[in-house]
C-alpha positions in Angstrom: -150.9 151.2 69.4 -150.8 152.6 72.5 -148.0 155.5 73.5 -146.9 153.5 76.4 -146.7 150.3 74.2 -144.9 152.3 71.5 -142.3 153.8 74.0 -141.1 150.6 75.4 -140.7 149.2 71.8 -138.7 152.1 71.0 -136.4 151.5 73.9 -136.1 148.2 73.5 -135.0 148.4 70.0 -134.7 152.3 69.4 -137.2 153.6 66.6 -134.6 153.4 63.8 -133.5 149.8 64.2 -137.1 148.8 64.2 -137.7 150.6 61.4 -135.5 148.7 59.4 -136.4 145.3 61.2 -139.9 146.3 59.9 -139.0 147.0 56.6 -137.1 143.9 56.2 -139.9 141.3 57.8 -143.0 142.5 55.5 -140.3 141.3 52.6 -139.7 138.5 53.7 -142.7 137.3 55.0 -144.2 138.3 51.4 -141.5 136.0 50.0 -142.7 132.7 51.5 -146.1 132.0 49.8 -144.7 133.7 46.4 -141.4 131.1 46.9 -143.7 128.6 47.4 -146.7 129.2 44.6 -143.9 130.2 41.8 -141.2 127.2 42.6 -143.3 124.9 44.5 -147.0 124.6 43.9 -146.9 123.7 40.2 -144.4 120.6 40.8 -146.6 119.5 43.5 -149.6 119.9 41.3 -148.0 117.8 38.5 -146.8 115.3 40.8 -150.4 114.8 41.9 -151.1 113.7 38.3 -152.3 117.2 37.0 -151.8 117.8 33.0 -149.5 120.3 32.2 -151.5 123.5 31.4 -153.2 122.4 34.5 -150.3 122.6 36.5 -149.3 126.0 35.0 -152.5 127.5 35.5 -150.8 128.3 38.8 -148.8 131.5 37.2 -152.1 133.5 36.7 -151.8 133.6 40.7 -149.1 136.3 39.5 -151.4 138.3 37.7 -151.6 140.6 41.0 -148.4 141.9 41.1 -148.5 143.2 37.3 -152.5 144.5 38.1 -151.6 146.0 41.2 -151.7 149.8 40.3 -155.5 149.4 40.1 -156.6 149.1 43.5 -153.6 151.2 45.0 -155.5 154.2 44.6 -157.5 152.5 47.6 -154.9 152.5 49.8 -153.7 156.0 49.5 -157.2 157.2 49.7 -157.7 155.2 52.8 -153.8 156.0 53.8 -153.9 160.0 53.3 -150.1 160.1 53.9 -150.7 159.1 57.9 -148.0 156.4 58.6 -150.5 155.2 61.3 -153.0 153.9 58.9 -150.5 153.0 56.3 -149.1 150.5 58.9 -152.1 148.4 60.1 -152.9 148.2 56.2 -149.6 146.2 55.9 -150.1 144.4 59.1 -153.7 143.1 58.4 -152.6 141.9 55.2 -149.9 140.1 56.5 -151.8 138.9 59.0 -155.2 137.6 57.1 -152.2 136.1 54.4 -151.1 133.6 57.0 -154.3 132.6 58.5 -155.4 132.1 54.4 -152.6 130.0 54.2 -154.7 126.9 56.2 -157.4 127.4 53.4 -155.1 125.1 51.0 -155.4 122.0 53.5 -159.2 122.1 52.5 -158.2 120.7 48.8 -155.8 118.3 47.5 -153.2 118.8 44.5 -154.9 116.1 42.7 -158.9 117.0 42.9 -158.6 120.7 43.6 -156.0 122.5 40.9 -158.6 125.3 40.1 -159.8 125.9 43.6 -156.1 126.5 44.8 -155.1 128.1 42.1 -157.8 130.6 43.2 -156.6 130.6 46.8 -153.4 130.8 45.7 -154.9 134.1 43.8 -156.1 135.5 46.8 -153.0 135.2 48.5 -150.7 137.2 46.4 -153.6 140.3 46.2 -153.2 140.3 50.1 -148.8 139.8 49.5 -149.2 142.8 46.7 -151.1 145.2 48.7 -149.2 144.7 51.5 -146.3 146.3 49.2 -148.1 148.8 48.4 -149.4 150.1 51.9 -145.6 149.8 53.0 -144.5 152.2 49.8 -147.3 154.5 51.3 -145.8 153.7 54.8 -142.2 155.0 54.0 -142.7 157.9 52.2 -145.2 159.0 55.2 -142.3 158.2 57.1 -138.9 158.9 55.3 -137.5 161.3 53.1 -136.5 160.5 49.9 -132.6 159.4 50.4 -133.8 157.5 53.4 -136.6 155.8 51.7 -134.5 155.1 48.9 -131.8 153.4 51.1 -134.3 151.4 52.7 -134.3 149.1 49.4 -131.4 147.1 50.3 -133.6 146.1 53.6 -136.6 145.1 50.9 -134.4 143.2 48.9 -132.4 141.5 51.2 -135.7 140.1 53.1 -137.1 139.1 50.4 -133.7 137.2 50.2 -134.0 135.8 53.1 -137.7 134.3 53.0 -137.1 132.3 50.3 -133.8 131.1 51.5 -135.8 129.9 54.4 -138.2 128.7 52.7 -136.2 126.9 50.2 -134.3 124.9 53.1 -137.8 124.2 54.6 -139.2 122.4 51.6 -135.6 120.7 51.3 -135.8 119.4 54.4 -139.2 118.1 54.8 -138.7 116.4 51.3 -141.4 113.7 50.7 -143.6 115.1 53.2 -147.5 115.1 52.5 -149.2 117.9 51.3 -150.7 119.2 54.6 -146.9 119.3 55.9 -145.9 121.8 53.4 -149.0 123.8 54.0 -148.6 124.0 57.7 -144.7 124.5 57.2 -145.6 127.5 54.8 -148.2 128.8 57.2 -145.6 128.5 60.2 -142.5 130.2 58.6 -144.5 132.8 56.9 -145.9 134.2 60.5 -142.6 133.1 61.7 -140.8 136.0 59.7 -144.0 138.0 59.8 -143.8 138.9 63.2 -140.9 141.3 63.8 -142.8 143.5 61.4 -144.8 144.2 64.3 -141.8 146.5 65.7 -142.5 148.9 62.8 -143.1 152.2 64.4 -146.3 154.3 64.2 -145.0 157.7 64.0 -141.8 158.8 62.4 -138.3 158.7 64.5 -137.8 162.4 64.0 -139.9 165.2 63.0 -140.4 164.4 59.1 -143.6 166.3 57.4 -144.4 164.1 54.0 -143.7 165.6 50.8 -146.8 167.1 48.7 -145.2 166.4 45.4 -146.7 169.2 43.6 -147.1 166.8 40.7 -149.7 164.4 41.7 -152.0 167.0 41.5 -151.8 167.1 37.4 -152.7 163.1 37.8 -150.5 159.6 37.4 -150.7 160.2 33.6 -148.2 163.3 33.7 -146.4 161.0 36.1 -145.6 158.1 34.3 -144.9 160.9 30.8 -142.5 163.2 33.1 -139.1 162.5 32.1 -137.7 160.6 35.8 -140.8 158.1 35.4 -139.3 157.2 31.4 -136.0 156.7 32.7 -137.5 154.3 34.8 -139.9 153.0 32.9 -136.5 153.1 30.1 -134.3 151.5 32.6 -136.8 148.3 33.3 -137.4 147.8 29.4 -133.6 147.9 28.4 -131.9 146.5 31.7 -134.5 144.4 33.5 -135.4 143.1 29.8 -132.2 141.6 29.3 -131.9 140.0 32.6 -135.2 138.5 32.5 -134.5 136.9 29.4 -131.3 135.5 30.6 -133.5 134.2 33.9 -136.4 132.7 31.5 -133.8 130.3 30.0 -132.8 129.1 33.3 -134.6 126.2 33.9 -134.7 125.3 30.1 -130.4 125.3 30.4 -130.9 123.7 33.8 -132.6 120.4 32.8 -130.4 120.3 29.5 -127.2 120.4 31.4 -128.1 117.3 33.0 -129.0 118.5 36.7 -131.5 116.5 38.7 -134.7 117.7 39.6 -132.9 117.8 43.5 -129.8 119.7 42.4 -132.3 122.5 40.1 -134.4 122.7 44.1 -131.2 123.2 45.9 -129.8 125.8 43.5 -133.2 127.9 43.5 -133.2 127.6 47.4 -130.5 128.1 48.8 -128.2 129.1 45.8 -130.2 131.6 44.4 -131.4 133.3 47.3 -128.0 133.1 49.2 -126.1 134.6 46.5 -129.4 137.3 46.5 -128.7 138.0 50.2 -125.5 139.0 49.8 -125.9 140.8 46.5 -128.7 142.8 48.4 -126.7 143.4 51.2 -123.5 144.1 48.7 -125.6 147.2 46.6 -126.6 148.5 50.0 -123.2 149.0 50.6 -122.4 150.7 47.1 -125.4 152.7 47.6 -124.5 154.7 50.4 -121.4 156.0 48.7 -123.0 156.5 44.9 -125.8 157.6 43.1 -129.2 155.0 42.3 -128.3 155.5 38.6 -124.2 155.0 38.5 -125.3 151.7 40.8 -127.8 150.5 37.8 -125.1 151.5 34.9 -123.2 149.2 36.8 -125.2 146.8 36.9 -125.7 146.9 33.4 -122.6 146.7 32.4 -121.5 144.1 34.5 -124.4 142.4 33.1 -123.6 142.8 29.6 -119.6 141.6 29.6 -120.9 138.6 31.5 -123.4 137.7 29.1 -121.6 138.3 25.9 -118.8 136.8 27.2 -120.2 133.5 27.7 -122.1 134.0 24.3 -119.0 134.8 22.4 -117.5 131.0 24.3 -120.3 129.6 23.7 -119.0 126.6 25.0 -121.1 123.2 25.4 -123.0 124.0 29.0 -122.4 121.3 31.9 -123.5 121.3 35.1 -121.2 123.2 36.9 -121.4 125.9 34.2 -125.1 126.1 34.3 -125.1 126.7 38.4 -122.4 128.9 38.0 -124.7 130.6 35.7 -127.4 130.8 37.4 -126.7 132.0 40.5 -124.7 134.8 38.2 -128.2 135.5 36.8 -129.8 135.8 40.1 -127.3 137.8 42.2 -127.6 140.5 39.0 -131.3 140.5 39.4 -131.6 141.0 43.1 -128.9 143.9 42.1 -131.1 145.4 40.0 -134.0 145.0 42.4 -132.5 147.2 44.8 -131.4 149.7 42.8 -135.0 150.2 41.0 -136.7 150.2 44.0 -134.2 152.6 45.2 -135.1 154.9 42.2 -138.7 154.4 42.6 -139.0 155.4 46.2 -137.3 158.4 45.7 -139.4 159.6 42.5 -143.0 159.0 43.7 -144.1 161.0 47.0 -147.2 163.2 47.9 -151.0 162.1 48.4 -150.6 159.4 45.5 -147.1 158.2 46.6 -147.9 154.2 46.5 -150.1 154.7 43.9 -147.5 155.7 42.2 -144.9 153.3 43.4 -147.0 150.7 42.4 -147.5 151.8 38.9 -143.8 151.7 38.3 -143.6 148.7 39.6 -146.4 146.9 38.0 -145.0 148.1 34.8 -142.0 146.4 35.6 -143.0 143.4 36.3 -144.9 143.1 33.6 -141.8 143.8 31.5 -140.3 141.0 33.2 -143.0 138.8 33.0 -143.3 139.2 28.9 -139.4 138.8 28.5 -139.1 135.6 30.9 -141.9 134.0 28.5 -139.7 135.4 25.8 -136.6 133.6 26.6 -138.5 130.1 25.5 -138.9 131.0 22.2 -135.4 132.8 21.8 -133.6 129.8 23.0 -135.5 127.1 21.2 -135.6 128.6 17.5 -131.8 130.2 17.9 -130.1 129.0 20.6 -127.8 129.9 24.1 -125.6 131.9 22.5 -128.3 134.1 20.8 -130.4 134.2 23.9 -127.3 135.7 25.7 -126.4 138.1 22.8 -129.3 139.3 22.9 -129.0 139.6 27.0 -125.9 141.6 26.9 -127.4 144.2 24.4 -130.4 144.8 26.6 -128.2 145.5 29.4 -125.8 147.5 27.5 -128.3 149.8 26.7 -129.9 149.6 30.1 -126.2 151.3 31.6 -125.7 153.8 28.7 -129.5 154.8 29.6 -128.7 154.7 33.6 -125.5 156.6 32.7 -127.0 159.6 30.8 -129.6 159.6 33.4 -127.4 160.2 36.7 -126.0 163.6 35.1 -129.3 164.8 34.5 -130.0 167.9 36.2 -133.0 166.4 37.3 -131.5 163.5 38.8 -129.0 165.0 40.7 -130.9 166.2 43.5 -132.0 163.0 44.2 -128.8 161.4 44.7 -128.9 159.5 48.2 
């Protein structure tokens, strides 16, 4: 981008506003295919006559999110702490992903399930790479406290993208495969456009942190006390939230919700409360430290799940919807807090790789606990599952409270 165009954009938006708009746009655009692939694609394959094992095969497309740390070093090696390079990678990945959606038109859900799954996997590889590059971009643009505060923009953008796509799907309910794919492409393109506003240079003079720990390798970073605390938080607090979230589909169906009601709750309700939760968490992070906020989220989760488990009422449709919204709100709050903690602890020439490693471990934990939810609720029932969720969240709150008092975390609070 030329100096002249950079000056024009800065004059129209201001560098700080352009940066915030771009960060939110990247995650809003990323949420569109992710929401579609996770929530709508399995149903589309099933409605087209595919057996359940084939319809569920599409969940394998999410593996790149849990494995992104594998190619994150390539992104870091290319970027070398240079914001303009990371920015170009982000925009290139989003642009190719938008164009790549067209490839889905070549296949039919009735006959091309495997090809659709492969295409979906390629899309998620591009989205995962864009998020890796965005982390590198933020570390080259902003000091640790400011990039930690950007986590609220990421969470809010992600919720907004899911909300827009979900409402679009509901609006064209009954439309054929081609209509849905064009909707997917148009929505992602529209939400990705503001990402072009991301400035190529920092809003003010900033020298990226060298982070001495990166010279000893990724393994030393992961076994260091700060990383161990973050991994522990994922294992406890996020594990408890994922366990509760994994039981929602079963709970909703057993409570008598129709597929249309479930779609409405997932599209509008979950992403709507997620948008509010991300905004509220971002405001809170301006006043208190991220670890303190993590402790609050953990305590609220433990008390909420514990109270419902103790009362153990027969869950009807209204209670199932309320519990779904609660789980989603807490999940988005955790997303913002965990992203803030990750972005504060990573930096240097391998900063994006560090962030991708922590995020990959967190995604793996979430996936495992969500899968275990079906086993627990099937064998032991809802009260036991919620009790386990409450215990894990309580453990996460205790860990977060202790981490917030640690000397090597104090200087990283917002």
